[in-house]
Residue, then its C-alpha position, 0 to 999 in steps of 0.5 A: m539632750a532628749d531621753s533616748t529611752l522617751p518615744p521619738y515623738i515625746q522627745a520631739l514634743l519636748r523641744p519648743e518649735a513642735y508647737p503651734h503656740s508659745a511654749p518657751e519652757i516644757s516638762l514631762v511628767q509621767t505616771h505608769i500609764s500616761y506621758v504629760l507634756l507641760a507646754g506654755d499655756f497648755v498641758y498634753k496628756i498621751k496615754k502609754p501603750v500599756d496593759f495592766g489588766f484593768l486598762n489596755f491602751t496597746t493599740l492606737e485605736k484604743r488610746r484614740h477612744f479613751c482620750e475621746q472618753e477622757l474628754v466627755l467624762n471630764r467635761r461634766l465636772c469642768p468642761s473649760l478645762y478639756l479642750g479637745l483631741t489632738t493628733i500627733t503625726q509623723q510626717e515624710d521627713s520622719t518629723f513630728a507635728l500637732d495637728g499636721p499633715g502625715i500619719p497619725v502616730e499618737y493622740a493627746v488630750k489638750m487641757a488649759r494649763m491649771p495654775e500649779e500653786r494652786m494645785m491641791a497638794k501644793v496648797i496642803a503642803q503649805g498649810g493653806l487647806t482650809r474648812e472653807i474650801l471643803d466647803r467649796i468642794i462639797a458643794i460641787l460633789v454634792p449636785f454632781y453625785a445627785r445628777a449622775e447616771s445611775g440605774p441597773a446597769i451601774e448598780k450592779f457594780g455596787t454589790a459585794q460580789a462586784v466590789s471584791v473583783n476590784v478589791l481582790e484584784n489588788f491583791d493578784q497584782t500585788q502578789g509579786f511584790i511582797g517583801c520588797a521594801a514598801l510592802s511587807r507579807e504581814q501587811f498584805e496578809s492582814i489587809g487582805s484578810y480585813a478586805r475579804a471579811f468586810l465584803g461578807n457584809e452583802q447587806l451593807f452593800a445591797a442598802r447603799i444600792a437601794e438607797g440610790r448611792v451607786r452612780d456613775c462617779h469620778g473614780d479618782l478623787y483625791s489632791a493631785n486631781i483637784c486644783l483650787a483656783d478661783q474656780i475649783f477644778i476636779y479632773d482627770c476621772i476615770e476613763f478607761n474601766e467603767r468598773f472604777r467608776y461606776c461605784d458607791v458614792a462613799s468609795d468616791v469620797a472615801f479617797l480623799a478623805m484617805d488623802l487628807d489622812f495621808h497628809g496628816l490632816p485626819e481633822l479636815s478629813r472627818y470635817f469633809i465626811e461630816h458635812f458632805c453626809r450632811a449635805a448629801n442627806d446620806t445616813t448610810l455612809l459611815p459604816m462604809l467609809n474604813f473599808y473604801k479608805c483601805y481599798r483607796a490607800y491599797v490602790r495608791g500603794k499599787i499604782g506606786l510599785f507599778t510606776a516605780h517598776a516601769p522601765e522607762v521611769d527615772p531612778a529618782t522617781a521610781d525611789n520617790c514612788l516606793a517611798l509613797a507607796k510604802k506609806y500608802f500600805a501602812l496606812a491600808e494597814r491602819y484601816a484594816a486594824a481599825 
């Protein structure tokens, strides 16, 4: 039976007959901003009508625009994965269809389905991540950053002042959660003090800009967005807010390094950064690394809080998100103390 708390079009898309292709088994995955439907050989990603300040999907027009942006931006790294824009229509009999007649009520990004057993998080959990795999990832990332767009309009997002907007926003948005099971006041204050102190090193940020290290990056580079198939897919970049994607390359790769730390792989984390810096001839990344790791860990904790408190999320998912948020905030605190 469909969950009555879900929008009617999602309930409809949980039935195989809604699809123009074979979809014998359909599963729904939710994030704080998306419904993701796994249907046969395809994936449909639909944006929720939410407004978190840093993103705004509240109108159908905006959701279509950001679906189109998602396609364009992600085709930079994996063009074969992102298949196109799908329109969800409501027909005269009030049923819903994909790319059918009727009134458009929602839009989805259609993707080819990747082998779930090769998702990087699963490979990590099974102890299968190796230096050789990290070398393959580095071989994709170095030329990606080298050709990624730059210039004054993008470089301004690498200043200490611009970075502080993103960093301090996290504290504003989590202040109401202080004292919950995941975030203590002591953690909130110690991480905040460290971040504000580091942001005072304006010359470090300026030097990174001068070296051309601020680019149109991925923005969400961690194991949940990497598939280690025969071809490595690095997907699901940030499309909804340029200030999260226009960043120092150090911020991008720090996210994956933090993620490896989070999964208990500090040696592989060090290997990844050392070999990335060597391959990219980046000699000034290391002084930025701990700061950006702390920032990325705190962002993941914040997202865990947001997801856990979303009204449409089931209790088991909410509990899991809170547990993960607690681990991320503890990791951010360790970086701050370092």
